[in-house]
C-alpha positions in Angstrom: 132.3 77.7 291.2 131.7 80.8 290.0 134.6 81.0 288.0 133.2 77.6 285.6 129.8 79.3 285.2 131.7 82.0 283.7 133.9 79.8 281.6 130.9 77.6 280.4 128.8 81.4 279.5 132.1 82.2 277.7 132.3 79.3 275.8 128.8 79.3 274.9 128.7 82.5 273.7 131.7 82.0 271.4 129.9 79.1 270.0 127.1 80.7 269.2 128.9 83.1 267.3 130.8 81.2 265.4 128.0 78.4 265.0 124.9 80.3 264.4 125.9 82.4 261.4 126.6 79.8 259.3 123.6 77.9 260.4 121.3 80.6 260.0 122.8 82.0 256.8 119.4 84.2 255.0 118.6 83.7 251.2 118.9 85.8 248.8 115.2 86.9 248.3 115.6 87.4 252.3 118.7 88.9 252.3 117.2 91.7 249.7 114.2 91.8 251.6 115.8 92.7 255.1 117.7 95.1 253.0 115.0 97.5 251.5 113.1 97.1 255.2 116.0 98.6 256.6 116.5 101.2 254.0 113.0 102.2 254.7 113.9 102.8 258.0 116.5 104.6 257.6 115.4 107.0 255.0 111.7 107.7 257.3 114.3 109.0 260.0 116.6 110.9 257.8 115.8 112.6 254.5 119.4 113.6 253.7 120.3 109.9 254.3 118.2 109.2 251.0 119.2 112.1 249.2 123.0 110.8 249.9 121.9 107.3 249.1 120.4 108.3 245.3 123.7 110.3 244.8 126.6 107.3 246.4 128.4 104.9 243.9 127.6 101.9 246.2 125.6 101.7 249.4 126.1 98.3 251.6 123.2 97.9 253.7 123.4 95.0 256.5 119.9 95.0 258.2 120.4 92.7 261.0 123.8 92.8 262.8 124.2 90.4 265.6 126.3 92.1 268.4 126.7 90.2 271.5 129.3 90.0 274.6 130.6 89.0 278.0 134.3 90.4 278.3 135.2 89.2 274.8 132.3 90.4 272.4 131.5 89.7 268.7 129.2 90.5 265.5 128.2 89.3 262.6 125.6 90.5 259.8 124.7 89.5 256.1 123.5 92.5 253.4 123.6 93.4 250.0 125.6 95.8 247.7 123.5 98.4 245.6 124.7 99.9 242.6 122.1 101.8 240.6 119.4 100.5 242.9 120.2 96.9 242.0 121.9 93.9 244.2 125.7 93.3 242.7 126.4 91.2 245.4 126.6 89.8 248.9 128.8 90.3 251.8 128.8 89.6 255.8 130.2 91.9 258.4 132.4 90.2 261.5 133.9 91.6 264.1 135.6 91.2 267.1 136.2 93.0 270.9 138.0 93.0 274.5 136.4 95.2 277.1 133.7 95.5 279.5 130.7 94.6 277.6 127.8 91.9 278.6 124.0 91.3 276.4 123.2 92.0 272.9 122.0 94.4 270.5 120.5 93.9 266.8 121.3 97.1 264.8 121.3 98.3 261.1 124.9 99.6 259.6 124.6 101.0 256.0 127.6 102.1 254.5 127.2 105.1 251.4 130.7 105.0 249.1 130.4 108.3 247.7 132.8 108.5 245.1 133.9 106.1 242.5 137.6 105.6 243.8 135.9 104.5 247.3 133.9 102.2 245.4 136.6 100.5 243.7 138.8 100.2 246.6 136.3 97.9 248.0 135.5 96.0 245.4 139.0 95.4 244.5 140.0 94.4 248.1 139.7 91.0 249.5 138.3 91.3 253.0 137.5 95.1 253.7 138.2 96.5 257.0 136.5 99.5 258.4 139.4 102.3 259.3 142.2 100.5 257.6 141.0 100.2 254.2 139.4 102.8 254.2 137.8 105.6 257.1 134.0 105.6 257.7 132.5 108.8 258.9 129.4 107.8 261.2 127.0 110.1 260.7 124.9 112.1 263.5 121.8 114.3 262.9 121.6 117.9 264.2 118.7 119.7 264.2 116.0 118.7 261.6 117.4 115.4 260.5 119.8 116.8 259.2 123.1 115.2 258.6 126.3 117.6 259.6 128.0 119.1 256.4 131.2 118.0 257.0 130.2 114.1 257.1 128.7 114.9 254.2 131.5 115.8 252.2 133.2 112.6 253.3 133.9 109.3 250.7 132.7 106.9 253.1 129.6 107.5 255.2 128.3 105.2 257.5 124.7 104.6 259.4 124.2 102.6 262.5 120.5 102.2 263.4 117.6 100.2 265.1 113.8 99.7 265.4 114.8 102.8 267.7 116.5 105.0 265.2 119.8 106.2 264.9 122.8 105.0 267.3 125.1 107.3 268.3 129.0 107.0 269.8 129.1 104.0 267.8 132.1 102.8 265.4 132.5 100.6 262.0 136.4 100.6 262.8 137.6 97.4 262.9 134.6 95.6 261.1 135.5 93.1 258.3 133.7 93.0 255.4 133.8 89.7 253.2 131.9 89.0 250.1 130.3 85.9 250.5 128.4 83.3 248.0 124.2 83.8 248.0 
């Protein structure tokens, strides 16, 4: 009986991960508004994130990434790529994982392409995978809310945060990012 309940819960979770994002796809205006809100939240947490964003060749923002798991997990989110402060395209992020996990989480992810070369590799890919097509240095904050100098010099820098601030010990590795039509 317990095994049957676990199987049902697993099937329900997989169904939600596969169907819900398609049913609740956001419009351009909704994504753009949430992107600006997420960036404002990040900049309140770290002034160095704002300074780096202003120097970046591109800023990819996923304001709401939903991660859920019950043994097997996945995550999904939609966002926008900003170049020169303007939206230049819409993207989704998808990943799957296996291991000890249970529950759900909502987070935001911001990826800064600090060089034109890193930006061009992303733009010219047919589905870009973090850690495979480009290594992402996930930012952590030191004293005074500053990013360590080694991270600040990387070609691709990622921030993972929630309404509670920057999150630590998380990774973007294995996340597949693809262009979507909006």
